[in-house]
Structures are given as structure tokens and as C-alpha cells.
C-alpha positions in Angstrom: -4.8 -4.7 21.4 -3.3 -2.8 18.5 -1.2 -1.0 21.1 0.4 -4.3 22.2 1.0 -5.3 18.6 2.9 -2.1 18.0 4.8 -2.5 21.3 6.0 -6.0 20.3 6.9 -4.7 16.8 9.1 -2.0 18.4 10.7 -4.5 20.7 11.4 -6.8 17.6 13.0 -3.9 15.7 15.2 -2.9 18.6 16.2 -6.5 19.3 16.9 -7.1 15.7 19.1 -4.0 15.5 21.1 -5.1 18.6 21.6 -8.6 17.2 19.3 -10.6 19.4 17.8 -12.8 16.7 15.7 -15.1 18.9 14.1 -12.3 20.8 13.4 -10.4 17.6 11.8 -13.4 15.9 9.6 -14.1 18.9 8.5 -10.5 19.3 7.8 -10.2 15.6 5.7 -13.3 15.8 3.7 -12.1 18.7 3.2 -8.7 17.1 1.9 -10.4 13.9 -0.5 -12.6 15.8 -1.9 -9.7 17.8 -2.3 -7.6 14.7 -4.3 -10.4 12.9 -6.5 -10.9 16.0 -7.1 -7.2 16.1 -8.1 -7.2 12.4 -10.5 -10.1 13.0 -12.2 -8.4 15.9 -12.5 -5.2 13.9 -14.2 -7.0 11.0 -16.5 -8.8 13.4 -17.5 -5.6 15.1 -18.1 -3.8 11.8 -20.3 -6.7 10.6 -22.4 -6.7 13.8 -22.6 -2.9 13.6 -24.1 -3.1 10.1 -26.7 -5.8 11.2 -27.6 -3.8 14.2 -28.5 -0.7 12.1 -30.6 -2.7 9.6 
């Protein structure tokens, strides 16, 4: 999932450099959403990992 966030971030940077504002904004929004979902899943897996060891 982090891979897809980075892909959308690269698309947003390229689209922004070429002047496609709408595409850049949408891609940046998707990248941000995927990144936060990834961080949430990482935190949940770390918490469950700590409880499993105890």
C-alpha cells in the first residue's frame, strides 16, 4: 500500500510540473489518503504484535 501511495505521489509531482492542476490535486489527495491508511494499519499491527508476545 505504501508503494501505491508513492506511485500517486510521483504522478502528482509530474502532473504538477506539467501544469495539470486537477490531476495533480487528485493524485496528491489519493497519495495522502493511502499513506494515512498505511500508517493506521502499521500502528494496529504493531499493537497486536505487542499483545501477542505478552
